[in-house]
C-alpha positions as CSV (number, residue, x, y, z in Angstrom):
1,X,-35.0,56.7,-94.3
2,X,-31.3,56.8,-93.6
3,X,-29.6,53.2,-92.9
4,X,-28.0,52.7,-89.4
5,X,-24.4,53.2,-89.0
6,X,-22.8,50.0,-87.8
7,X,-20.2,51.8,-86.0
8,X,-22.6,53.7,-83.9
9,X,-24.5,50.4,-83.0
10,X,-21.3,48.8,-81.6
11,X,-20.7,51.9,-79.7
12,X,-24.0,51.9,-78.0
13,X,-23.7,48.0,-77.2
14,X,-20.5,48.5,-75.7
15,X,-21.7,51.4,-73.5
16,X,-24.8,49.3,-72.4
17,X,-22.7,46.4,-71.3
18,X,-20.3,49.0,-69.5
19,X,-23.6,50.2,-67.4
20,X,-24.8,46.8,-66.7
21,X,-21.4,45.9,-65.3
22,X,-21.4,49.0,-63.2
23,X,-24.8,48.6,-61.9
24,X,-24.2,45.1,-60.9
25,X,-21.1,46.2,-59.0
26,X,-23.1,48.7,-57.2
27,X,-25.9,46.3,-56.2
28,X,-23.1,44.1,-54.8
29,X,-21.3,47.1,-53.0
30,X,-24.7,48.0,-51.4
31,X,-25.6,44.4,-50.4
32,X,-28.2,44.0,-53.2
33,X,-28.3,41.3,-55.9
34,X,-26.9,37.8,-55.5
35,X,-23.4,37.5,-54.2
36,X,-21.6,34.5,-53.1
37,X,-20.5,34.1,-49.4
38,X,-18.5,31.4,-47.2
39,X,-20.1,30.0,-44.2
40,X,-17.6,29.5,-41.2
41,X,-17.1,25.8,-40.6
42,X,-18.4,24.3,-37.1
43,X,-16.0,24.5,-34.3
44,X,-14.1,21.3,-33.7
45,X,-14.9,19.1,-30.9
46,X,-12.4,18.9,-28.0
47,X,-10.3,15.8,-27.9
48,X,-8.5,14.2,-25.0
49,X,-5.0,13.4,-25.9
50,X,-3.9,11.6,-22.8
51,X,-3.9,8.0,-23.5
52,X,-2.6,6.6,-20.2
53,X,-1.9,7.6,-16.6
54,X,1.1,6.4,-14.4
55,X,0.7,4.0,-11.5
56,X,0.1,5.3,-8.0
57,X,1.3,4.0,-4.6
58,X,-0.9,3.3,-1.6
59,X,-0.4,6.3,0.9
60,X,1.6,8.3,-1.5
61,X,0.5,11.7,-2.7
62,X,-0.4,11.4,-6.5
63,X,-1.1,14.3,-9.1
64,X,-1.0,13.5,-12.7
65,X,-2.7,15.5,-15.6
66,X,-5.0,14.7,-18.4
67,X,-4.8,16.9,-21.4
68,X,-7.1,17.9,-24.4
69,X,-6.9,19.7,-27.8
70,X,-9.3,21.5,-29.8
71,X,-12.7,22.9,-28.8
72,X,-13.4,26.3,-27.4
73,X,-12.7,27.4,-23.9
74,X,-13.9,27.3,-21.1
75,X,-13.9,23.5,-20.7
76,X,-15.8,21.3,-18.1
77,X,-14.4,18.0,-17.1
78,X,-16.2,15.2,-15.3
79,X,-15.8,11.5,-14.9
80,X,-18.7,10.1,-17.2
81,X,-18.7,6.6,-15.9
82,X,-16.7,4.3,-13.4
83,X,-14.6,5.9,-10.9
84,X,-10.9,6.7,-10.0
85,X,-9.1,4.9,-7.2
86,X,-10.4,5.5,-3.6
87,X,-8.5,8.6,-2.4
88,X,-8.1,10.1,-5.9
89,X,-10.4,12.6,-7.4
90,X,-10.6,15.0,-10.5
91,X,-9.8,18.3,-9.9
92,X,-11.5,21.6,-11.1
93,X,-10.4,23.2,-14.3
94,X,-11.8,25.2,-17.1
95,X,-8.6,25.0,-19.2
96,X,-7.7,22.2,-21.6
97,X,-6.1,20.3,-18.9
98,X,-7.2,18.6,-15.6
99,X,-5.5,16.6,-12.9
100,X,-6.2,13.6,-10.9
101,X,-4.9,14.2,-7.3
102,X,-5.0,13.0,-3.9
103,X,-3.7,9.9,-1.8
104,X,-4.8,6.4,-2.8
105,X,-5.8,4.2,-0.1
106,X,-6.6,0.9,-1.8
107,X,-4.5,-1.1,-4.4
108,X,-5.9,-2.5,-7.7
109,X,-6.7,-1.0,-11.1
110,X,-9.7,1.3,-11.4
111,X,-11.1,1.9,-15.0
112,X,-13.4,5.0,-15.9
113,X,-14.3,7.2,-18.8
114,X,-13.4,11.0,-18.6
115,X,-15.2,13.6,-20.4
116,X,-14.7,17.4,-21.4
117,X,-17.1,19.7,-22.7
118,X,-16.5,23.0,-24.2
119,X,-18.3,26.2,-24.6
120,X,-20.3,25.1,-27.6
121,X,-21.5,22.0,-25.6
122,X,-19.0,19.8,-27.8
123,X,-17.6,16.9,-26.0
124,X,-14.8,14.4,-26.0
125,X,-14.1,11.3,-24.0
126,X,-11.3,8.8,-23.2
127,X,-11.2,5.6,-21.5
128,X,-8.4,5.4,-18.8
129,X,-7.4,3.7,-15.8
130,X,-5.0,4.0,-12.9
131,X,-3.2,1.2,-11.1
132,X,-2.6,1.6,-7.4
133,X,0.2,-0.6,-6.0
134,X,1.6,-1.2,-2.5
135,X,5.0,0.2,-2.0
136,X,6.3,-3.3,-1.9
137,X,4.8,-6.1,-4.1
138,X,3.9,-9.6,-2.6
139,X,5.6,-12.7,-4.0
140,X,3.9,-16.0,-4.5
141,X,3.3,-19.2,-2.4
142,X,2.6,-22.8,-2.8
143,X,1.7,-25.1,0.1
144,X,1.8,-28.8,0.8
145,X,0.5,-30.6,4.0
146,X,3.0,-32.4,6.2
147,X,2.9,-34.1,9.2
148,X,2.4,-32.0,12.5
149,X,5.0,-32.2,15.3
150,X,3.7,-33.5,18.5
151,X,3.2,-30.7,20.9
152,X,5.7,-30.5,23.8
153,X,3.8,-28.2,26.0
154,X,1.2,-28.6,28.8
155,X,-1.5,-28.2,28.1
156,X,-0.8,-29.0,24.3
157,X,-1.7,-27.0,21.4
158,X,-3.2,-29.5,19.1
159,X,-2.4,-29.3,15.5
160,X,-5.3,-29.9,13.1
161,X,-3.1,-29.6,10.0
162,X,0.4,-28.4,9.1
163,X,1.9,-27.2,5.9
164,X,5.1,-26.4,4.4
165,X,4.7,-23.2,2.2
166,X,7.4,-22.3,-0.4
167,X,7.5,-18.7,-0.8
168,X,9.2,-16.7,-3.7
169,X,9.7,-12.9,-3.2
170,X,11.2,-10.3,-5.5
171,X,14.9,-10.0,-5.1
172,X,15.6,-12.4,-2.2
173,X,16.1,-16.1,-2.1
174,X,13.1,-18.4,-2.0
175,X,12.3,-19.8,1.5
176,X,10.2,-22.7,2.8
177,X,8.2,-21.8,6.0
178,X,6.1,-24.1,8.1
179,X,2.7,-23.4,9.6
180,X,0.8,-25.3,12.4
181,X,-3.1,-24.8,12.3
182,X,-5.3,-25.5,15.2
183,X,-9.0,-25.5,14.6
184,X,-11.9,-24.8,17.0
185,X,-14.3,-27.4,17.9
186,X,-17.0,-25.7,15.9
187,X,-17.2,-23.5,12.9
188,X,-14.4,-20.9,12.9
189,X,-15.3,-17.4,13.5
190,X,-11.9,-16.0,12.3
191,X,-8.4,-16.8,11.9
192,X,-5.3,-15.5,14.2
193,X,-1.5,-15.7,12.9
194,X,0.9,-16.0,15.8
195,X,4.5,-14.9,15.0
196,X,7.6,-15.1,17.5
197,X,10.4,-12.6,18.0
198,X,13.6,-12.4,16.1
199,X,13.4,-13.9,12.7
200,X,10.3,-16.1,13.7
201,X,12.1,-19.4,13.6
202,X,10.1,-21.2,16.4
203,X,6.4,-22.0,17.2
204,X,4.7,-19.6,19.3
205,X,3.7,-22.4,21.7
206,X,7.3,-23.2,22.1
207,X,9.0,-19.7,22.5
208,X,6.9,-18.3,25.2
209,X,6.3,-19.9,28.8
210,X,2.5,-19.1,28.4
211,X,2.2,-19.2,24.6
212,X,-0.2,-22.1,24.8
213,X,-2.4,-20.0,26.9
214,X,-2.3,-17.0,24.3
215,X,-3.2,-19.6,21.6
216,X,-5.7,-22.1,23.2
217,X,-7.8,-19.6,24.8
218,X,-8.4,-17.8,21.5
219,X,-9.2,-21.2,19.9
220,X,-11.7,-22.1,22.6
221,X,-13.3,-18.8,21.7
222,X,-13.9,-20.3,18.4
223,X,-10.9,-19.0,16.3
224,X,-8.4,-20.8,14.1
225,X,-4.8,-20.3,15.2
226,X,-2.0,-20.4,12.7
227,X,1.4,-20.5,14.2
228,X,4.3,-19.4,11.7
229,X,7.8,-21.1,11.9
230,X,10.5,-19.9,9.5
231,X,13.0,-22.8,10.1
232,X,14.4,-23.2,6.5
233,X,18.0,-23.9,7.6
234,X,19.1,-24.1,4.1
235,X,19.6,-20.2,4.1
236,X,20.8,-19.8,7.5
237,X,19.5,-19.8,11.2
238,X,17.7,-16.4,11.3
239,X,14.1,-17.2,10.0
240,X,12.7,-14.8,7.7
241,X,15.6,-12.3,8.3
242,X,18.0,-14.6,6.5
243,X,19.4,-12.3,3.8
244,X,20.8,-10.8,1.8
245,X,18.3,-8.0,1.1
246,X,17.6,-6.2,4.5
247,X,14.4,-6.4,6.6
248,X,12.1,-4.6,4.3
249,X,12.7,-6.8,1.3
250,X,12.8,-9.9,3.4
251,X,9.5,-9.1,5.2
252,X,7.9,-9.8,1.9
253,X,8.2,-13.6,2.9
254,X,6.0,-13.0,6.0
255,X,3.4,-10.8,4.1
256,X,3.2,-13.3,1.4
257,X,2.6,-16.2,3.7
258,X,0.0,-14.2,5.4
259,X,-1.8,-13.9,2.2
260,X,-1.7,-17.5,1.4
261,X,-3.1,-18.2,4.9
262,X,-5.8,-15.8,4.2
263,X,-6.7,-17.4,0.9
264,X,-6.2,-21.0,1.9
265,X,-6.7,-21.6,5.6
266,X,-9.1,-18.8,6.7
267,X,-13.1,-19.6,6.3
268,X,-14.7,-17.5,3.9
269,X,-16.3,-14.2,5.2
270,X,-14.6,-14.4,8.5
271,X,-12.2,-12.1,10.4
272,X,-8.3,-12.2,9.9
273,X,-6.0,-11.1,12.5
274,X,-2.4,-11.2,13.5
275,X,-0.2,-11.0,16.6
276,X,3.7,-10.9,16.7
277,X,6.0,-10.1,19.3
278,X,9.2,-8.0,18.6
279,X,10.6,-9.1,15.4
280,X,7.1,-10.6,14.8
281,X,5.6,-7.1,15.4
282,X,8.1,-5.7,12.8
283,X,6.7,-8.0,10.2
284,X,3.2,-6.7,11.1
285,X,4.3,-3.2,10.7
286,X,6.1,-4.0,7.2
287,X,2.7,-5.5,6.1
288,X,0.6,-2.6,7.0
289,X,3.1,0.2,5.8
290,X,4.5,-1.5,2.6
291,X,2.4,-4.4,1.4
292,X,-1.1,-2.9,1.9
293,X,-1.9,-5.3,4.9
294,X,-4.7,-3.3,6.2
295,X,-6.8,-4.5,3.4
296,X,-5.9,-8.2,4.4
297,X,-6.4,-8.0,8.3
298,X,-9.1,-6.7,10.4
299,X,-7.2,-6.3,13.5
300,X,-3.4,-6.5,14.5
301,X,-1.7,-6.7,17.7
302,X,2.1,-5.9,17.7
303,X,3.8,-6.9,21.1
304,X,7.1,-5.4,22.3
305,X,8.1,-4.0,19.0
306,X,8.4,-3.4,16.0
307,X,12.3,-3.0,16.4
308,X,12.8,-1.8,12.7
309,X,11.1,1.6,12.9
310,X,14.4,3.4,12.3
311,X,17.1,1.0,11.6
312,X,19.6,3.8,11.4
313,X,18.8,4.6,14.9
314,X,19.4,0.9,16.1
315,X,22.6,0.4,14.3
316,X,24.4,3.5,15.0
317,X,24.6,3.5,18.7
318,X,26.7,6.5,18.7
319,X,23.9,8.5,17.5
320,X,20.9,6.6,19.1
321,X,18.0,8.5,20.5
322,X,16.3,8.3,23.8
323,X,12.5,7.7,23.7
324,X,10.0,7.9,26.3
325,X,8.1,4.6,26.0
326,X,4.5,3.8,26.8
327,X,5.4,1.7,29.7
328,X,9.1,1.4,30.5
329,X,10.2,5.1,31.0
330,X,13.0,6.5,28.9
331,X,14.9,3.8,26.8
332,X,17.5,4.0,24.1
333,X,17.2,2.8,20.4
334,X,20.6,1.0,20.0
335,X,20.3,-2.5,19.0
336,X,23.3,-3.7,20.9
337,X,24.0,-7.3,20.7
338,X,20.7,-7.7,18.7
339,X,22.4,-6.2,15.7
340,X,24.7,-9.1,15.6
341,X,21.9,-11.8,16.1
342,X,19.4,-10.3,13.7
343,X,20.5,-7.3,11.4
344,X,23.9,-8.7,10.2
345,X,22.1,-11.9,9.0
346,X,19.6,-9.7,7.1
347,X,22.2,-8.0,5.2
348,X,24.8,-10.8,5.0
349,X,27.5,-8.4,6.5
350,X,28.7,-7.1,10.0
351,X,27.9,-3.5,9.2
352,X,25.0,-3.1,11.5
353,X,26.9,-4.5,14.5
354,X,30.0,-2.3,13.6
355,X,27.6,0.6,13.6
356,X,30.4,3.3,12.7
357,X,29.8,3.6,8.9
358,X,27.8,6.7,8.2
359,X,27.8,5.9,4.5
360,X,25.2,3.2,5.3
361,X,22.8,5.4,7.2
362,X,20.9,6.1,4.1
363,X,20.4,2.3,3.3
364,X,19.2,1.6,6.8
365,X,16.8,4.7,6.5
366,X,15.3,3.4,3.1
367,X,14.7,0.0,4.7
368,X,13.0,1.2,7.8
369,X,9.5,0.9,8.5
370,X,9.3,4.7,8.6
371,X,11.3,4.7,5.3
372,X,13.2,7.8,3.8
373,X,11.6,6.7,0.5
374,X,8.2,8.6,1.5
375,X,6.4,5.4,0.6
376,X,5.4,4.0,3.9
377,X,1.6,4.1,4.5
378,X,0.5,5.2,7.9
379,X,-3.3,5.8,7.7
380,X,-5.0,2.1,8.2
381,X,-8.5,0.9,7.6
382,X,-8.0,-1.4,10.8
383,X,-7.3,-0.7,14.5
384,X,-3.8,-1.3,15.9
385,X,-3.4,-2.3,19.4
386,X,0.2,-2.3,21.0
387,X,1.1,-4.3,24.2
388,X,4.3,-3.6,26.0
389,X,5.9,-4.9,29.1
390,X,6.6,-2.4,31.8
391,X,9.8,-4.4,32.5
392,X,11.0,-4.4,28.9
393,X,14.4,-2.4,29.0
394,X,15.3,-3.1,25.4
395,X,15.3,-1.0,22.3
396,X,12.2,-2.8,20.7
397,X,9.8,-0.7,23.0
398,X,11.8,2.6,22.1
399,X,11.6,2.2,18.5
400,X,8.0,1.0,18.6
401,X,6.6,4.3,19.8
402,X,8.1,5.9,16.7
403,X,5.8,3.9,14.6
404,X,3.1,4.3,17.0
405,X,3.4,7.9,17.0
406,X,3.6,8.2,13.4
407,X,0.2,6.2,12.6
408,X,-2.7,8.7,11.6
409,X,-5.5,6.2,12.3
410,X,-6.9,4.3,15.2
411,X,-4.3,2.8,17.4
412,X,-4.2,2.0,21.2
413,X,-1.6,0.6,23.8
414,X,-1.6,-1.5,26.8
415,X,1.1,-2.0,29.5
416,X,1.6,-5.3,31.4
417,X,2.9,-4.5,34.6
418,X,5.2,-7.5,35.2
419,X,5.8,-7.8,31.4
420,X,9.0,-8.7,30.1
421,X,10.2,-8.2,26.5
422,X,8.6,-11.5,25.7
423,X,5.1,-10.6,26.6
424,X,3.5,-14.1,26.9
425,X,6.3,-15.2,29.4
426,X,3.9,-14.0,32.1
427,X,0.4,-15.4,32.4
428,X,-1.3,-11.8,32.3
429,X,0.6,-11.1,29.3
430,X,-0.5,-14.1,27.6
431,X,-4.0,-13.4,28.7
432,X,-4.0,-10.0,27.6
433,X,-3.0,-11.3,24.1
434,X,-5.8,-13.6,24.0
435,X,-8.5,-11.5,25.6
436,X,-7.7,-8.5,23.2
437,X,-7.9,-10.6,20.2
438,X,-11.0,-12.3,21.1
439,X,-12.7,-8.7,21.8
440,X,-11.4,-7.2,18.6
441,X,-10.9,-9.9,16.0
442,X,-14.2,-9.3,14.0
């Protein structure tokens, strides 16, 4: 037998190896055999990237966006727990962003969890909050009990207790105001604040001929009466209007005092209401439009005002407007001598009584109840009832109707046929103040 040729054996070996390699390659190409493959990773879950939302203002339209990254469109957004502030809602969106929008109606901070879900049902959540502020912020107040002055009217308004309340408000001087509290003989069914005209530096019983009637009738019906008296002469003689600062900033004093009365004088779970004449109607209006007062009060009754609806109309007499009032026909909006008495002290200058300074129009507009800053709330949770005198020929009623017409919620008005600017100077005016309050302060 011939011996095998070593060279031939090596050739056959290499040929076999080559065929094996080719065969394996063919199998792989045709999908056979065992080949290595990469499994695609799971799609990433969506993640909400927004970590905070800016504050909102009562009565001012609000829109702000929440954003997400990752995930697969389309998306579904929802509030998983909690709730946004009243008046705001989550818009509809299938993209990676969505907006909270609307007009907030209540101040405070609302916390909630927002969720986004993608096409693969993967979710992401975030805990967020929105703080709703009033257009202007209240200050702080502390009260101490003092001796009540003797009532000088007949029949008297008996003081159950009197207090000096020290008020600190942003951007204006500290102020010490007095209040006189008159309680009913039995349990109180509610509390009513009485504020006089101008800067409110006199008790209601003393400023009006029948002020005691307007108060005592309400007390006899079971209410607690609280008269305000802004008589801190260390700053001047114009009451809460002692500036500088202007009426808007200075009205914080009354709004803060009202909060103190609500928290410290009013019996729990009882009604809280207010009436004020002329400038006293002005602070009520500022409370509602700028300080969220409709969350504090149950009913308000402005009489013969407010005169600060458009301060620019009052100060710039050359450009005053003529308004058809509710009760006294057509009247002009010019302040006249009232500018020197009340507006000049509020700004600590003579610019309003001068009235010929167009450069100041923007400031007067911004300080008005219907402010040019767009932050005045005009939709209230409570009824507003106006009382006017048919004999009132001043600018207060002309300016008041501008606010009255701008209010978008429940409001009514009433005319006192023989009523002057000082409504409670006639007995039927005082009785209307009391009767309307008894019927509606609930």
